MARMARLO-654082 format. One record per residue (C-alpha): residue number from 1; residue in three letters; chain; z, y, x. Coordinates in nm, 4 decimals. Layout:
N
[NUM; ALA; A; [Z; Y; X]]
...
//
This chain:
142
[1; UNK; A; [-1.4158; 1.8675; 2.0889]]
[2; UNK; A; [-1.6065; 1.5476; 2.1400]]
[3; UNK; A; [-1.8394; 1.4175; 1.8703]]
[4; UNK; A; [-1.8564; 1.0465; 1.7922]]
[5; UNK; A; [-2.1295; 0.8698; 1.6022]]
[6; UNK; A; [-2.0367; 0.6537; 1.3061]]
[7; UNK; A; [-2.0570; 0.3337; 1.5095]]
[8; UNK; A; [-1.8094; 0.4647; 1.7677]]
[9; UNK; A; [-1.5714; 0.5815; 1.4970]]
[10; UNK; A; [-1.5974; 0.2471; 1.3183]]
[11; UNK; A; [-1.5236; 0.0588; 1.6388]]
[12; UNK; A; [-1.2330; 0.2794; 1.7447]]
[13; UNK; A; [-1.0829; 0.2899; 1.3953]]
[14; UNK; A; [-1.1309; -0.0845; 1.3416]]
[15; UNK; A; [-1.3157; -0.0525; 1.0136]]
[16; UNK; A; [-1.6718; -0.1021; 0.8964]]
[17; UNK; A; [-1.9112; 0.1921; 0.8871]]
[18; UNK; A; [-1.9471; 0.1324; 0.5120]]
[19; UNK; A; [-1.5794; 0.2288; 0.4707]]
[20; UNK; A; [-1.6397; 0.5494; 0.6634]]
[21; UNK; A; [-1.9365; 0.6322; 0.4413]]
[22; UNK; A; [-1.7247; 0.5611; 0.1335]]
[23; UNK; A; [-1.4401; 0.7814; 0.2618]]
[24; UNK; A; [-1.6929; 1.0575; 0.3244]]
[25; UNK; A; [-1.8322; 1.0153; -0.0267]]
[26; UNK; A; [-1.4747; 1.0458; -0.1640]]
[27; UNK; A; [-1.4185; 1.3630; 0.0412]]
[28; UNK; A; [-1.1496; 1.2106; 0.2636]]
[29; UNK; A; [-1.3459; 1.2688; 0.5837]]
[30; UNK; A; [-1.6477; 1.4823; 0.6677]]
[31; UNK; A; [-1.9232; 1.4327; 0.9187]]
[32; UNK; A; [-2.0155; 1.7289; 1.1368]]
[33; UNK; A; [-2.3851; 1.6485; 1.1661]]
[34; UNK; A; [-2.6315; 1.3780; 1.2550]]
[35; UNK; A; [-2.7910; 1.2274; 1.5592]]
[36; UNK; A; [-3.1093; 1.0862; 1.4147]]
[37; UNK; A; [-2.9983; 0.8865; 1.1136]]
[38; UNK; A; [-2.6427; 0.8328; 1.2407]]
[39; UNK; A; [-2.3580; 1.0491; 1.1150]]
[40; UNK; A; [-2.1504; 1.2340; 1.3730]]
[41; UNK; A; [-1.7798; 1.2960; 1.3392]]
[42; UNK; A; [-1.5375; 1.5168; 1.5250]]
[43; UNK; A; [-1.2991; 1.3096; 1.7376]]
[44; UNK; A; [-1.0099; 1.4298; 1.5176]]
[45; UNK; A; [-1.1435; 1.2067; 1.2391]]
[46; UNK; A; [-0.9587; 0.9200; 1.4104]]
[47; UNK; A; [-0.6238; 1.0865; 1.3433]]
[48; UNK; A; [-0.7228; 1.1517; 0.9837]]
[49; UNK; A; [-0.8274; 0.7874; 0.9455]]
[50; UNK; A; [-0.4879; 0.6834; 1.0840]]
[51; UNK; A; [-0.3174; 0.8973; 0.8168]]
[52; UNK; A; [-0.5402; 0.7436; 0.5491]]
[53; UNK; A; [-0.4534; 0.3965; 0.6795]]
[54; UNK; A; [-0.0831; 0.4782; 0.6717]]
[55; UNK; A; [-0.1142; 0.5963; 0.3124]]
[56; UNK; A; [-0.3072; 0.2835; 0.2118]]
[57; UNK; A; [-0.0459; 0.0615; 0.3792]]
[58; UNK; A; [0.2221; 0.2407; 0.1756]]
[59; UNK; A; [0.0293; 0.1617; -0.1416]]
[60; UNK; A; [-0.1146; 0.5072; -0.2101]]
[61; UNK; A; [-0.4489; 0.5284; -0.3848]]
[62; UNK; A; [-0.7362; 0.7121; -0.2205]]
[63; UNK; A; [-0.7002; 0.9843; -0.4838]]
[64; UNK; A; [-0.3321; 1.0256; -0.3947]]
[65; UNK; A; [-0.4216; 1.0375; -0.0268]]
[66; UNK; A; [-0.6909; 1.2990; -0.0907]]
[67; UNK; A; [-0.4244; 1.5258; -0.2420]]
[68; UNK; A; [-0.2324; 1.5063; 0.0854]]
[69; UNK; A; [-0.4923; 1.7119; 0.2715]]
[70; UNK; A; [-0.5267; 2.0892; 0.2390]]
[71; UNK; A; [-0.8773; 2.2359; 0.1986]]
[72; UNK; A; [-0.8810; 2.3084; 0.5736]]
[73; UNK; A; [-0.8263; 1.9370; 0.6415]]
[74; UNK; A; [-0.4689; 1.9710; 0.7619]]
[75; UNK; A; [-0.2089; 1.7302; 0.6204]]
[76; UNK; A; [-0.0208; 1.8663; 0.3191]]
[77; UNK; A; [0.2369; 1.5995; 0.2497]]
[78; UNK; A; [0.3810; 1.5913; -0.1032]]
[79; UNK; A; [0.7399; 1.4896; -0.0354]]
[80; UNK; A; [0.8142; 1.4197; -0.4032]]
[81; UNK; A; [0.5185; 1.1807; -0.4245]]
[82; UNK; A; [0.6411; 1.0043; -0.1090]]
[83; UNK; A; [0.9923; 0.9727; -0.2536]]
[84; UNK; A; [0.8488; 0.8314; -0.5776]]
[85; UNK; A; [0.6395; 0.5810; -0.3796]]
[86; UNK; A; [0.9483; 0.4799; -0.1787]]
[87; UNK; A; [1.1354; 0.4213; -0.5068]]
[88; UNK; A; [0.8463; 0.2110; -0.6334]]
[89; UNK; A; [0.8555; 0.0063; -0.3129]]
[90; UNK; A; [1.2313; -0.0427; -0.3595]]
[91; UNK; A; [1.1666; -0.1849; -0.7086]]
[92; UNK; A; [0.8969; -0.4141; -0.5716]]
[93; UNK; A; [1.1258; -0.5318; -0.2923]]
[94; UNK; A; [1.4031; -0.6099; -0.5435]]
[95; UNK; A; [1.1591; -0.8034; -0.7620]]
[96; UNK; A; [1.0181; -1.0013; -0.4688]]
[97; UNK; A; [1.3665; -1.0689; -0.3312]]
[98; UNK; A; [1.4775; -1.2055; -0.6684]]
[99; UNK; A; [1.1695; -1.4278; -0.6865]]
[100; UNK; A; [1.2287; -1.5505; -0.3294]]
[101; UNK; A; [1.5927; -1.6251; -0.4017]]
[102; UNK; A; [1.4978; -1.8095; -0.7205]]
[103; UNK; A; [1.2407; -2.0214; -0.5393]]
[104; UNK; A; [1.4878; -2.1057; -0.2631]]
[105; UNK; A; [1.7492; -2.2031; -0.5176]]
[106; UNK; A; [1.5032; -2.4159; -0.7171]]
[107; UNK; A; [1.3919; -2.5895; -0.3968]]
[108; UNK; A; [1.7487; -2.6768; -0.2940]]
[109; UNK; A; [1.9205; -2.7137; -0.6325]]
[110; UNK; A; [2.1258; -3.0361; -0.6497]]
[111; UNK; A; [2.1078; -3.0587; -1.0320]]
[112; UNK; A; [1.9268; -3.3698; -1.1605]]
[113; UNK; A; [1.6884; -3.1418; -1.3544]]
[114; UNK; A; [1.6231; -2.7737; -1.3058]]
[115; UNK; A; [1.6800; -2.7256; -1.6771]]
[116; UNK; A; [2.0386; -2.8542; -1.6281]]
[117; UNK; A; [2.1092; -2.5920; -1.3592]]
[118; UNK; A; [2.2900; -2.2822; -1.4942]]
[119; UNK; A; [2.1530; -2.0634; -1.2149]]
[120; UNK; A; [1.7959; -2.1780; -1.2753]]
[121; UNK; A; [1.8376; -2.1189; -1.6493]]
[122; UNK; A; [1.9637; -1.7633; -1.5811]]
[123; UNK; A; [1.6594; -1.7036; -1.3625]]
[124; UNK; A; [1.4338; -1.8464; -1.6302]]
[125; UNK; A; [1.5944; -1.6227; -1.8927]]
[126; UNK; A; [1.5619; -1.3187; -1.6659]]
[127; UNK; A; [1.1934; -1.3935; -1.6104]]
[128; UNK; A; [1.1373; -1.4414; -1.9832]]
[129; UNK; A; [1.3016; -1.1075; -2.0630]]
[130; UNK; A; [1.1120; -0.9454; -1.7738]]
[131; UNK; A; [1.4416; -0.8418; -1.6132]]
[132; UNK; A; [1.3154; -0.9440; -1.2699]]
[133; UNK; A; [1.0448; -0.6809; -1.3090]]
[134; UNK; A; [1.3109; -0.4118; -1.3216]]
[135; UNK; A; [1.3338; -0.3309; -1.6968]]
[136; UNK; A; [1.6548; -0.5209; -1.7601]]
[137; UNK; A; [1.9669; -0.6222; -1.5769]]
[138; UNK; A; [1.8874; -0.8393; -1.2770]]
[139; UNK; A; [2.0711; -1.1687; -1.2451]]
[140; UNK; A; [2.1177; -1.2866; -0.8880]]
[141; UNK; A; [2.1237; -1.6588; -0.8146]]
[142; UNK; A; [2.4514; -1.8116; -0.7043]]
//
């Protein structure tokens, strides 16, 4: 297996060397030695970094990602955690969709004042009761 120094890994992974050092400090990746003062990594670190990047893009914390690797470094995916994260993303999508719809309605509303618009007032009430955040019943704009 080919060894890459930290600069090569940083370039190929598209991230600063400081991130690689931080990931190593957190136990997410491990260097296999040094060439002078430069850390060396096994070429497989690039695949591991891709998995870390995928987890970060999905909103997982580094601690959650660390749990997804077995002691031997192989992926150990917690399917329940992934399902919970997918549910969380669904809630976020619903919240953002409601906010988008409300903004579009407010931008195009023909009422003389937004406070005279029944739809805008429902949206305002939903925001005040935090329903848009998912704790109450969501009111869709008409």
